[in-house]
C-alpha positions in Angstrom: 61.1 -63.2 33.4 59.2 -63.5 36.5 58.0 -66.9 35.9 61.5 -68.2 35.5 62.6 -66.6 38.5 59.9 -68.0 40.4 60.4 -71.6 38.8 64.0 -71.1 40.2 63.1 -70.1 44.0 60.8 -73.2 43.8 63.5 -75.5 42.8 66.2 -74.1 45.2 63.3 -74.6 48.1 62.7 -78.1 47.0 66.5 -79.0 47.1 66.6 -77.5 50.6 64.1 -79.1 51.7 64.9 -82.4 50.5 68.6 -81.8 52.5 66.7 -81.4 55.4 64.2 -84.1 55.3 67.6 -86.8 54.2 68.9 -85.0 57.3 66.3 -85.9 59.6 65.9 -89.5 58.6 69.6 -89.9 58.8 69.8 -88.7 62.2 66.5 -90.7 63.3 67.9 -94.1 62.0 71.1 -93.3 63.8 69.4 -92.7 67.2 67.2 -95.8 66.8 70.1 -98.3 65.9 68.8 -101.8 66.7 70.8 -104.1 68.8 70.6 -107.9 67.9 71.8 -110.2 71.0 72.9 -113.7 70.4 71.0 -116.6 72.0 73.6 -116.7 74.8 73.6 -113.2 75.2 70.0 -113.0 75.7 70.2 -115.8 78.3 73.0 -113.8 80.3 70.8 -110.6 80.0 67.4 -112.1 81.1 69.4 -114.2 84.1 70.8 -110.4 85.1 67.6 -109.1 85.0 65.9 -112.0 86.9 68.4 -111.8 89.4 68.6 -108.0 90.2 64.8 -108.3 90.2 65.1 -111.0 92.9 67.5 -108.7 94.9 65.3 -105.8 94.5 62.0 -108.0 95.8 64.6 -109.0 99.0 65.9 -105.6 99.6 62.0 -104.7 99.6 61.2 -107.6 102.0 64.0 -106.6 104.1 62.5 -103.1 104.7 59.2 -103.8 105.5 60.5 -106.2 107.8 62.7 -103.3 109.5 59.7 -101.2 109.3 57.7 -103.6 111.4 60.9 -104.1 113.8 60.8 -100.6 114.2 57.1 -100.1 114.8 57.4 -103.1 117.1 60.6 -101.3 119.0 58.8 -98.4 119.3 55.5 -99.8 120.8 58.1 -101.9 123.1 59.7 -98.8 124.4 56.5 -97.1 125.1 55.4 -100.2 126.7 58.5 -100.2 128.9 58.3 -96.5 129.5 54.7 -96.5 130.4 55.5 -99.5 132.8 58.4 -97.6 134.4 56.5 -94.5 135.1 53.9 -96.8 136.5 56.5 -98.6 139.2 58.0 -95.2 139.6 54.5 -93.6 140.9 54.0 -96.9 143.0 57.1 -96.5 144.5 56.5 -93.1 145.5 53.2 -94.1 146.8 54.6 -96.9 149.4 57.4 -94.3 150.2 54.7 -92.0 151.1 52.9 -94.5 152.8 55.7 -95.8 154.8 56.5 -92.4 155.9 60.2 -91.9 154.5 60.0 -88.9 152.1 58.6 -85.4 153.1 55.2 -84.8 152.0 53.0 -81.5 151.4 49.5 -80.9 151.5 46.2 -79.6 152.9 45.1 -80.5 156.5 44.7 -79.5 159.8 47.5 -78.1 162.3 47.0 -79.2 166.5 48.5 -77.5 169.1 48.0 -79.3 172.5 49.6 -78.1 175.8 49.3 -78.7 179.5 46.4 -77.1 181.4 47.7 -73.7 183.0 45.4 -73.4 185.6 46.3 -73.9 189.0 44.2 -75.7 191.5 43.9 -74.1 194.7 44.4 -76.4 197.4 46.0 -76.5 200.7 49.3 -78.2 201.1 47.5 -80.7 203.2 45.0 -81.3 200.1 47.4 -83.7 198.1 44.7 -85.5 196.2 44.2 -82.4 194.6 47.6 -82.1 193.4 47.1 -85.8 192.0 44.1 -84.9 190.3 45.9 -82.2 188.5 48.8 -84.3 187.7 46.4 -87.0 186.2 43.8 -84.5 184.6 45.4 -81.5 183.3 48.6 -83.0 182.0 48.7 -84.4 178.5 49.7 -88.3 178.6 50.4 -90.7 176.3 47.0 -92.5 175.7 45.8 -89.1 175.2 48.2 -88.5 172.4 47.5 -91.7 170.8 43.7 -91.2 171.2 44.1 -88.0 169.4 46.3 -89.9 166.5 43.6 -92.5 165.9 41.0 -90.1 165.8 43.2 -88.6 162.9 43.3 -91.7 161.1 39.8 -92.2 161.3 38.9 -89.0 159.9 41.3 -90.1 156.7 44.6 -88.4 157.6 47.2 -89.7 155.0 50.3 -88.3 156.9 50.5 -87.2 160.9 53.8 -85.6 162.7 53.8 -84.7 166.4 56.4 -81.6 166.9 58.4 -83.0 163.9 58.4 -87.1 164.0 56.5 -88.6 161.5 53.8 -90.9 162.7 54.5 -94.5 160.9 52.9 -98.2 161.6 55.5 -99.1 164.3 55.5 -95.6 165.8 55.4 -96.2 170.0 54.1 -93.4 172.2 55.2 -93.7 176.0 55.0 -91.2 178.6 58.9 -90.2 179.9 58.6 -88.5 183.3 57.1 -84.9 181.8 58.2 -85.7 178.1 56.6 -88.0 175.6 58.7 -90.7 173.9 57.9 -90.6 169.9 60.2 -93.1 168.0 62.9 -93.2 170.4 63.0 -89.1 170.7 62.0 -87.3 173.9 59.5 -84.2 173.3 57.9 -82.1 175.3 54.9 -79.4 175.5 53.5 -77.7 173.7 52.7 -80.6 171.0 52.1 -79.4 167.4 50.4 -82.5 165.7 50.1 -81.8 161.9 47.8 -84.0 159.7 47.5 -83.7 155.8 43.8 -85.1 154.4 40.6 -83.5 153.4 40.3 -80.1 155.4 36.5 -80.5 156.1 36.3 -83.9 157.4 39.6 -83.6 159.4 37.9 -80.3 161.0 34.5 -81.7 161.3 35.8 -85.0 163.2 38.3 -83.7 165.4 35.6 -80.8 166.7 33.3 -83.3 167.3 32.3 -83.8 171.0 32.6 -87.4 171.0 36.2 -87.6 170.3 39.7 -87.5 172.8 40.3 -83.7 171.6 37.1 -82.7 172.9 37.8 -84.8 176.0 40.9 -83.1 176.6 39.0 -79.5 176.6 36.7 -80.7 179.3 39.9 -81.4 181.3 41.2 -77.7 180.6 44.1 -79.0 178.2 44.8 -76.2 176.1 43.5 -77.1 172.5 43.9 -75.1 169.3 43.0 -76.5 165.8 43.4 -74.5 162.5 43.4 -75.5 158.9 46.1 -74.9 156.0 46.7 -75.7 152.3 50.4 -76.0 152.8 51.4 -78.4 155.8 54.6 -80.0 155.5 55.5 -83.2 157.1 59.0 -84.3 157.5 60.2 -88.0 156.4 60.5 -90.6 159.1 64.3 -90.6 160.2 64.6 -93.8 162.1 64.6 -97.8 161.1 61.5 -99.2 159.8 61.6 -102.6 162.0 59.6 -105.4 160.6 61.0 -108.7 162.4 57.8 -110.9 161.7 57.0 -110.1 157.9 58.6 -112.4 155.9 
């Protein structure tokens, strides 16, 4: 009896397994359906494939070209910015050298004033009064000498009582005044110069320049150093009538 039940069970299991295998084979055959093309259809499909491949190649080439163009544009932009910055820096340097912009830096601050000493002389000693006028008063040639000394010491910018000294600055006596850049200025004269502090101070205090000669004439002279010298821009007109 038990053998019969086992046989029946095996039979049923075999039938069920056969059905499953048959179903899977049928599904596989359906999923792997083979499509047959005619020669014309094959040629059309091949042409479309070739056209698509050519189009893809063209797009890839355009992509590479555009990418290279972008690199060139970026480089050109960097070069332009670099050139622009260089030109701006040169323009600033030119303006500084011309004196047309305000500048700040380290340097020296010099004060000059006519001598306060009075020469003892009787009313008939007119020659002594003339001596005082000549030797105890600051003249235009004195100021030009001091300015030239500052330039020799490496001053990069100079001003006198706020008047910027430029290439065509003229310094003349005008009665008790000095005429600088067409502007009358009176004592005390405040001279500011931007440059290396040590060089300016050492040179200006040496015994062989004009400032020390002023001291020997009892002219008031005071020099101090500063790391915050401010010199204003030249306000006049730069004249270059002979330059072409």
